[in-house]
ROZA-633681 format. One record per residue (C-alpha): residue number from 1; residue in three letters; z, x, y. Coordinates in pm, whole numbers, always signed. Layout:
! residues N
REC   num   residuo        w        u        v
REC   NUM       ALA        Z        X        Y
...
//
This chain:
! residues 410
REC   num   residuo        w        u        v
REC     1       MET    +8331   +12709    +5212
REC     2       GLY    +8110   +12819    +5572
REC     3       GLY    +7766   +12786    +5602
REC     4       ASN    +7726   +12397    +5558
REC     5       ALA    +7585   +12334    +5860
REC     6       PHE    +7259   +12588    +5821
REC     7       ASN    +7146   +12521    +5415
REC     8       VAL    +6827   +12434    +5651
REC     9       LEU    +6754   +12665    +5869
REC    10       LEU    +6886   +12954    +5658
REC    11       PRO    +6794   +12845    +5315
REC    12       ASN    +6818   +13199    +5139
REC    13       ALA    +7150   +13270    +5323
REC    14       SER    +7484   +13368    +5189
REC    15       PHE    +7840   +13237    +5362
REC    16       PRO    +8096   +13407    +5121
REC    17       ARG    +8464   +13313    +5217
REC    18       MET    +8578   +13626    +5408
REC    19       PRO    +8951   +13761    +5250
REC    20       PRO    +9279   +13742    +5464
REC    21       GLN    +9212   +14090    +5675
REC    22       VAL    +8845   +14012    +5742
REC    23       TYR    +8969   +13738    +5909
REC    24       LEU    +9203   +13851    +6118
REC    25       GLY    +8921   +14123    +6232
REC    26       LEU    +8660   +13831    +6310
REC    27       LYS    +8915   +13706    +6486
REC    28       ALA    +9062   +14003    +6671
REC    29       LYS    +8688   +14100    +6741
REC    30       LEU    +8567   +13811    +6859
REC    31       THR    +8773   +13649    +7093
REC    32       PRO    +8794   +13910    +7374
REC    33       ILE    +8398   +13838    +7377
REC    34       LEU    +8470   +13460    +7407
REC    35       GLN    +8715   +13507    +7688
REC    36       ALA    +8469   +13683    +7875
REC    37       LEU    +8233   +13382    +7900
REC    38       TYR    +8546   +13099    +7903
REC    39       SER    +8874   +13053    +8129
REC    40       ILE    +9042   +12949    +7804
REC    41       VAL    +8998   +13045    +7452
REC    42       ALA    +9182   +12973    +7167
REC    43       ILE    +9163   +13031    +6736
REC    44       PRO    +9405   +12741    +6605
REC    45       HIS    +9614   +12844    +6338
REC    46       GLU    +9517   +12890    +5979
REC    47       ALA    +9667   +12693    +5732
REC    48       PRO    +9960   +12835    +5547
REC    49       GLU    +9911   +12990    +5225
REC    50       LYS    +9534   +12988    +5215
REC    51       PRO    +9383   +13252    +5008
REC    52       ASP    +9004   +13300    +5224
REC    53       HIS    +8874   +13169    +5453
REC    54       GLY    +8537   +12978    +5492
REC    55       ASP    +8487   +13005    +5828
REC    56       LEU    +8628   +13048    +6169
REC    57       ASP    +8689   +12789    +6442
REC    58       VAL    +8713   +12890    +6796
REC    59       VAL    +8834   +12647    +7112
REC    60       VAL    +8738   +12718    +7440
REC    61       CYS    +8716   +12504    +7816
REC    62       GLY    +8600   +12618    +8149
REC    63       PRO    +8301   +12787    +8094
REC    64       CYS    +8229   +13102    +8368
REC    65       ASP    +7990   +12948    +8655
REC    66       GLY    +7601   +12893    +8456
REC    67       LEU    +7684   +12954    +8161
REC    68       VAL    +7447   +12836    +7892
REC    69       HIS    +7426   +12821    +7484
REC    70       GLU    +7174   +13099    +7443
REC    71       ASP    +7439   +13367    +7655
REC    72       VAL    +7715   +13292    +7383
REC    73       ARG    +7454   +13287    +7136
REC    74       ARG    +7391   +13671    +7226
REC    75       ALA    +7729   +13733    +7322
REC    76       LEU    +7823   +13661    +6958
REC    77       LYS    +7498   +13866    +6806
REC    78       SER    +7407   +13513    +6621
REC    79       THR    +7054   +13549    +6495
REC    80       CYS    +7065   +13135    +6395
REC    81       SER    +7259   +12874    +6602
REC    82       ILE    +7282   +12484    +6622
REC    83       PRO    +7308   +12416    +7006
REC    84       LEU    +7494   +12099    +7107
REC    85       GLU    +7515   +12040    +7489
REC    86       GLY    +7881   +11960    +7638
REC    87       ASN    +8191   +11909    +7536
REC    88       ARG    +8084   +11936    +7151
REC    89       THR    +8111   +12181    +6887
REC    90       SER    +7852   +12448    +6876
REC    91       ASN    +7735   +12649    +6520
REC    92       PHE    +7695   +13019    +6508
REC    93       ALA    +7571   +13196    +6180
REC    94       ILE    +7620   +13609    +6249
REC    95       PRO    +7474   +13817    +6018
REC    96       VAL    +7825   +13993    +5862
REC    97       GLU    +7652   +14370    +5901
REC    98       SER    +7593   +14282    +6327
REC    99       LEU    +7974   +14255    +6328
REC   100       GLN    +8112   +14547    +6179
REC   101       LEU    +8449   +14460    +5971
REC   102       GLY    +8418   +14677    +5744
REC   103       TRP    +8329   +14466    +5515
REC   104       HIS    +8094   +14540    +5232
REC   105       ALA    +7941   +14149    +5161
REC   106       PRO    +7860   +14022    +4853
REC   107       SER    +7443   +13983    +4945
REC   108       LYS    +7247   +14086    +5231
REC   109       GLU    +7156   +13820    +5356
REC   110       ALA    +7528   +13739    +5434
REC   111       TYR    +7635   +13562    +5730
REC   112       ILE    +7957   +13425    +5909
REC   113       GLN    +8000   +13043    +6025
REC   114       VAL    +8186   +13036    +6378
REC   115       ASP    +8216   +12706    +6528
REC   116       VAL    +8278   +12666    +6883
REC   117       ARG    +8423   +12368    +7037
REC   118       VAL    +8377   +12311    +7427
REC   119       CYS    +8675   +12119    +7534
REC   120       ALA    +8632   +11907    +7912
REC   121       ASN    +8939   +12048    +8065
REC   122       ALA    +9289   +12200    +7945
REC   123       GLN    +9450   +11892    +7887
REC   124       ASP    +9165   +11789    +7586
REC   125       TRP    +9157   +12202    +7503
REC   126       GLU    +9545   +12156    +7446
REC   127       ARG    +9534   +11845    +7244
REC   128       ALA    +9227   +11970    +7008
REC   129       VAL    +9418   +12320    +6949
REC   130       LEU    +9743   +12159    +6811
REC   131       PHE    +9575   +11877    +6595
REC   132       SER    +9359   +12140    +6423
REC   133       SER    +9616   +12422    +6339
REC   134       TYR    +9769   +12469    +6035
REC   135       GLY    +9469   +12311    +5838
REC   136       ASP    +9512   +11960    +5720
REC   137       THR    +9801   +11841    +5899
REC   138       GLY    +9642   +11691    +6144
REC   139       MET    +9545   +11426    +5862
REC   140       MET    +9856   +11409    +5766
REC   141       LEU   +10005   +11333    +6055
REC   142       GLY    +9694   +11066    +6131
REC   143       LEU    +9824   +10934    +5770
REC   144       LEU   +10203   +10925    +5885
REC   145       ALA   +10052   +10707    +6165
REC   146       ARG    +9840   +10477    +5974
REC   147       SER   +10158   +10381    +5775
REC   148       MET   +10313   +10274    +6117
REC   149       HIS    +9989   +10051    +6183
REC   150       LEU    +9884   +10300    +6450
REC   151       SER    +9607   +10624    +6494
REC   152       LEU    +9649   +10962    +6571
REC   153       GLY    +9353   +11209    +6650
REC   154       SER    +9290   +11499    +6829
REC   155       SER    +9241   +11218    +7166
REC   156       GLY    +9644   +11116    +7116
REC   157       LEU    +9823   +10813    +6962
REC   158       ARG    +9678   +10455    +6966
REC   159       LEU    +9714   +10100    +6789
REC   160       ALA    +9527   +10125    +6454
REC   161       ASN    +9325    +9821    +6553
REC   162       PRO    +9161    +9753    +6903
REC   163       VAL    +9309    +9436    +7136
REC   164       PRO    +9175    +9144    +7044
REC   165       THR    +9006    +9084    +7397
REC   166       SER    +8657    +9001    +7515
REC   167       PRO    +8492    +9256    +7432
REC   168       PRO    +8808    +9451    +7225
REC   169       THR    +8975    +9736    +7357
REC   170       THR    +9093   +10035    +7257
REC   171       PHE    +9464   +10100    +7342
REC   172       TYR    +9635   +10412    +7391
REC   173       LEU    +9972   +10492    +7360
REC   174       SER    +9992   +10854    +7480
REC   175       TYR    +9773   +11146    +7485
REC   176       SER   +10095   +11394    +7535
REC   177       PHE   +10156   +11536    +7212
REC   178       PRO   +10509   +11665    +7300
REC   179       SER   +10540   +11278    +7397
REC   180       ILE   +10442   +11143    +7080
REC   181       PHE   +10599   +11430    +6840
REC   182       ALA   +10917   +11337    +7012
REC   183       PHE   +10862   +10975    +6929
REC   184       LEU   +10820   +11073    +6574
REC   185       GLY   +11095   +11238    +6525
REC   186       LEU   +10903   +11562    +6489
REC   187       SER   +11037   +11861    +6628
REC   188       MET   +10805   +12057    +6884
REC   189       ASP   +11033   +12369    +6858
REC   190       ARG   +10978   +12381    +6447
REC   191       TRP   +10632   +12348    +6505
REC   192       GLU   +10599   +12617    +6746
REC   193       GLN   +10777   +12858    +6510
REC   194       GLY   +10479   +12839    +6250
REC   195       PHE   +10479   +12713    +5889
REC   196       GLN   +10440   +13040    +5618
REC   197       THR   +10421   +12786    +5286
REC   198       GLN   +10267   +12439    +5282
REC   199       ARG   +10566   +12254    +5143
REC   200       GLU   +10741   +12364    +5446
REC   201       VAL   +10482   +12130    +5679
REC   202       PHE   +10541   +11870    +5436
REC   203       ASP   +10913   +11855    +5458
REC   204       TRP   +10845   +11894    +5872
REC   205       ILE   +10625   +11534    +5865
REC   206       ALA   +10906   +11415    +5600
REC   207       SER   +11201   +11478    +5852
REC   208       SER   +11060   +11200    +6038
REC   209       PRO   +11291   +10898    +6066
REC   210       TYR   +10941   +10661    +6007
REC   211       TYR   +10825   +10852    +5728
REC   212       VAL   +10841   +10655    +5421
REC   213       ALA   +10634   +10813    +5091
REC   214       LYS   +10520   +10421    +4940
REC   215       ARG   +10369   +10386    +5223
REC   216       LEU   +10183   +10702    +5301
REC   217       VAL   +10015   +10697    +4980
REC   218       SER    +9938   +10290    +5044
REC   219       SER    +9768   +10346    +5344
REC   220       ASP    +9553   +10670    +5178
REC   221       LYS    +9450   +10385    +4934
REC   222       ASP    +9357   +10156    +5250
REC   223       GLN    +9138   +10404    +5380
REC   224       THR    +8745   +10304    +5299
REC   225       GLY    +8584   +10569    +5531
REC   226       HIS    +8566   +10961    +5446
REC   227       LYS    +8685   +10973    +5105
REC   228       LYS    +8482   +11235    +4983
REC   229       ALA    +8618   +11443    +5225
REC   230       ARG    +8939   +11353    +5245
REC   231       ASP    +8899   +11473    +4867
REC   232       ALA    +8764   +11792    +4936
REC   233       ARG    +9066   +11901    +5141
REC   234       GLY    +9320   +12094    +4888
REC   235       MET    +9621   +12076    +5141
REC   236       TYR    +9539   +11686    +5197
REC   237       GLN    +9554   +11647    +4834
REC   238       ASN    +9896   +11814    +4751
REC   239       PHE   +10022   +11648    +5058
REC   240       LEU    +9974   +11313    +4900
REC   241       GLU   +10137   +11454    +4549
REC   242       PHE   +10440   +11533    +4696
REC   243       ASN   +10459   +11215    +4876
REC   244       ARG   +10432   +11031    +4546
REC   245       SER   +10645   +11335    +4387
REC   246       GLN   +10902   +11187    +4660
REC   247       ASN   +10778   +10786    +4581
REC   248       ALA   +10883   +10902    +4246
REC   249       SER   +11247   +11096    +4291
REC   250       THR   +11542   +10900    +4420
REC   251       PRO   +11548   +10634    +4685
REC   252       SER   +11648   +10775    +5051
REC   253       SER   +11923   +10603    +5178
REC   254       ARG   +11815   +10615    +5549
REC   255       SER   +11697   +10251    +5673
REC   256       VAL   +11370   +10220    +5661
REC   257       VAL   +11167   +10083    +5940
REC   258       THR   +10870    +9809    +5862
REC   259       GLY   +10464    +9970    +5981
REC   260       GLU   +10507    +9605    +6230
REC   261       ALA   +10860    +9725    +6364
REC   262       ALA   +10724   +10068    +6425
REC   263       MET   +10435    +9964    +6634
REC   264       ASP   +10630    +9741    +6816
REC   265       MET   +10869   +10025    +6887
REC   266       ALA   +10602   +10272    +6996
REC   267       LEU   +10469    +9984    +7245
REC   268       VAL   +10830    +9986    +7398
REC   269       TYR   +10899   +10368    +7378
REC   270       PHE   +10570   +10470    +7551
REC   271       GLY   +10597   +10203    +7817
REC   272       ARG   +10290    +9956    +7689
REC   273       ARG   +10490    +9713    +7586
REC   274       GLN   +10401    +9490    +7899
REC   275       LEU   +10041    +9608    +7972
REC   276       TYR    +9972    +9499    +7615
REC   277       ASP   +10114    +9141    +7633
REC   278       ALA    +9965    +9069    +7967
REC   279       LEU    +9590    +9191    +7791
REC   280       LEU    +9681    +8923    +7476
REC   281       HIS    +9793    +8668    +7757
REC   282       THR    +9462    +8694    +7971
REC   283       SER    +9292    +8690    +7661
REC   284       SER    +9428    +8384    +7531
REC   285       VAL    +9445    +8245    +7890
REC   286       LYS    +9043    +8266    +7909
REC   287       LYS    +8930    +8238    +7538
REC   288       HIS    +9179    +7854    +7590
REC   289       ALA    +8943    +7786    +7874
REC   290       LYS    +8627    +7869    +7702
REC   291       ALA    +8691    +7638    +7419
REC   292       VAL    +8856    +7332    +7545
REC   293       PHE    +8670    +7294    +7896
REC   294       THR    +8317    +7341    +7822
REC   295       GLY    +8011    +7160    +7964
REC   296       ARG    +7939    +6975    +7611
REC   297       SER    +8306    +6828    +7548
REC   298       VAL    +8263    +6731    +7958
REC   299       GLU    +7914    +6574    +7811
REC   300       GLU    +8143    +6366    +7519
REC   301       TRP    +8403    +6315    +7773
REC   302       THR    +8173    +6124    +8055
REC   303       GLU    +7897    +6001    +7910
REC   304       MET    +7730    +6204    +8153
REC   305       LYS    +7431    +6479    +8156
REC   306       GLY    +7271    +6752    +8376
REC   307       MET    +7409    +6818    +8719
REC   308       PRO    +7695    +6564    +8751
REC   309       ILE    +7847    +6767    +8448
REC   310       ARG    +7811    +7040    +8659
REC   311       LEU    +7977    +6867    +8960
REC   312       ILE    +8287    +6729    +8777
REC   313       MET    +8372    +7077    +8629
REC   314       GLU    +8384    +7232    +9014
REC   315       GLU    +8615    +6929    +9087
REC   316       VAL    +8807    +6984    +8763
REC   317       ARG    +8847    +7321    +8868
REC   318       ARG    +8865    +7281    +9227
REC   319       ARG    +9176    +7037    +9140
REC   320       LEU    +9346    +7293    +8919
REC   321       GLY    +9427    +7515    +9170
REC   322       GLY    +9032    +7684    +9234
REC   323       THR    +8869    +8025    +9177
REC   324       ASP    +9087    +8246    +9340
REC   325       ILE    +9159    +8514    +9114
REC   326       LEU    +9558    +8589    +9056
REC   327       PRO    +9672    +8991    +9097
REC   328       ALA    +9721    +9151    +8761
REC   329       GLU   +10063    +9113    +8610
REC   330       CYS   +10103    +9447    +8554
REC   331       ALA    +9997    +9791    +8693
REC   332       ILE    +9730   +10016    +8426
REC   333       SER    +9916   +10378    +8371
REC   334       ILE    +9950   +10596    +8069
REC   335       ASP   +10155   +10887    +8061
REC   336       GLY   +10301   +10885    +8428
REC   337       GLU    +9920   +10856    +8553
REC   338       ALA    +9642   +10572    +8611
REC   339       ASP    +9465   +10459    +8239
REC   340       ASN    +9094   +10495    +8274
REC   341       SER    +9043   +10358    +7931
REC   342       ILE    +9151    +9972    +8028
REC   343       SER    +8916    +9788    +8208
REC   344       PRO    +9115    +9617    +8493
REC   345       ALA    +8841    +9253    +8415
REC   346       LEU    +9051    +9239    +8102
REC   347       LEU    +9388    +9128    +8322
REC   348       ILE    +9175    +8915    +8574
REC   349       MET    +9252    +8524    +8573
REC   350       THR    +9152    +8269    +8787
REC   351       VAL    +9440    +8007    +8913
REC   352       TRP    +9267    +7719    +8759
REC   353       GLU    +9235    +7873    +8350
REC   354       LYS    +9644    +7965    +8407
REC   355       VAL    +9696    +7590    +8529
REC   356       LEU    +9476    +7481    +8223
REC   357       PHE    +9613    +7701    +7996
REC   358       THR    +9951    +7503    +8060
REC   359       MET    +9733    +7151    +7933
REC   360       SER    +9714    +7000    +7613
REC   361       SER    +9363    +6874    +7522
REC   362       GLY    +9447    +6531    +7572
REC   363       GLU    +9559    +6586    +7946
REC   364       ILE    +9241    +6801    +7996
REC   365       ARG    +9097    +6512    +7907
REC   366       THR    +9250    +6238    +8097
REC   367       LEU    +9221    +6468    +8426
REC   368       THR    +8777    +6525    +8353
REC   369       THR    +8777    +6089    +8315
REC   370       ILE    +8976    +6040    +8610
REC   371       VAL    +8790    +6298    +8868
REC   372       LYS    +8440    +6158    +8693
REC   373       GLU    +8534    +5820    +8799
REC   374       GLU    +8681    +5885    +9090
REC   375       MET    +8362    +6046    +9207
REC   376       ASP    +8135    +5801    +9096
REC   377       LYS    +8327    +5509    +9288
REC   378       GLU    +8235    +5759    +9619
REC   379       GLY    +7908    +5818    +9533
REC   380       LYS    +7925    +6231    +9447
REC   381       LEU    +7752    +6208    +9107
REC   382       ALA    +7463    +6072    +9234
REC   383       PHE    +7247    +6354    +9282
REC   384       ASP    +6942    +6391    +9497
REC   385       TRP    +6668    +6632    +9355
REC   386       ARG    +6465    +6615    +9649
REC   387       LYS    +6715    +6681    +9896
REC   388       ALA    +6826    +7018    +9648
REC   389       LYS    +6471    +7118    +9645
REC   390       ARG    +6431    +7128   +10011
REC   391       GLN    +6730    +7294   +10069
REC   392       LYS    +6680    +7571    +9866
REC   393       GLU    +6289    +7600   +10010
REC   394       GLU    +6472    +7659   +10368
REC   395       GLN    +6737    +7894   +10246
REC   396       LYS    +6473    +8085   +10088
REC   397       ALA    +6240    +8120   +10413
REC   398       LEU    +6540    +8243   +10643
REC   399       GLN    +6639    +8492   +10372
REC   400       ARG    +6264    +8600   +10419
REC   401       GLN    +6303    +8634   +10792
REC   402       ASN    +6626    +8802   +10804
REC   403       GLU    +6465    +9033   +10585
REC   404       ARG    +6148    +9137   +10816
REC   405       PRO    +6273    +9299   +11073
REC   406       ALA    +6413    +9566   +10888
REC   407       VAL    +6098    +9591   +10680
REC   408       GLU    +5903    +9648   +11029
REC   409       ASN    +6145    +9923   +11131
REC   410       ASP    +6098   +10088   +10840
//
């Protein structure tokens, strides 16, 4: 039911569900109005077999120069709205009478809710329209992906769990729905033909080679969040019942791909396996260095404290190759373009970290002990605090002297 967004702002208003003919009239009336305000406008395909409609969802992109929320509100003849700036969804309450749809609503204070989602670019717009078409189909595709240890949303396909880097990294496989459908084994042509019944949608999803009814039912049960919202989605609940009936019927003769194997196949299919492995490897190398070569461990091995520990660790790093940064092992790209969602810093490691990763704790301890003994013998661990303090003061004085001309010129 539309109008939930306006419970507080319009407590006495009603938002009656629209019969199909009223809904179609509303689409025909508002589409050209919004096309005058945005360069791209679309209304996602409705859920098949839907008897009535609670609101109207519109996805737009490319606002006219200088367009503000108030301009949209006036153009739609909305008397109350909930604006959200930027690339987000704004809600508009429009009096039924002002629309002149030839519909006698059941109450005088009857409104229709129109939700306008503004997308950042044409690519986001295309994904948003596709994922929100045919009712709960996007949710059902998301459930299929979840059963494969993946996650599918309006932004694209990604791994269900972040890559355990520091910090953890969300790892997208593709933003292209044609490519995603191709991987899932779902016909894009069939989707474009449209669906007249819910069963047609269910059969289409079940045509995927990764579809396993039992696994989808289990994946839904494993979801702890948004249960109330899922329970309220009639088409989605019908899909769960379809899966239960499929699970109870004669098992399919086709081979079943496990969820783990499906995830591995996705990494290879989208050309992301090398990057995924590189992220894991770099993370392991850096975590190993932080875990086995610490100031505390060097204190225990050398029985020393303070500045000598720092000097010993610096020398160990130098002997292992130094702090030069190694080039990344692979390019960061997705769908043939640069991938800005992955920080290049997550692929950076130094020479000494890489060499250290190949050593056991005993070998690291032995090397550290040898370095300590050699430096101690050469007198390199006898730290002169007075000299260090004097050098620091001299550096500060030199820095102030270098900054003075710039200040005078200003």
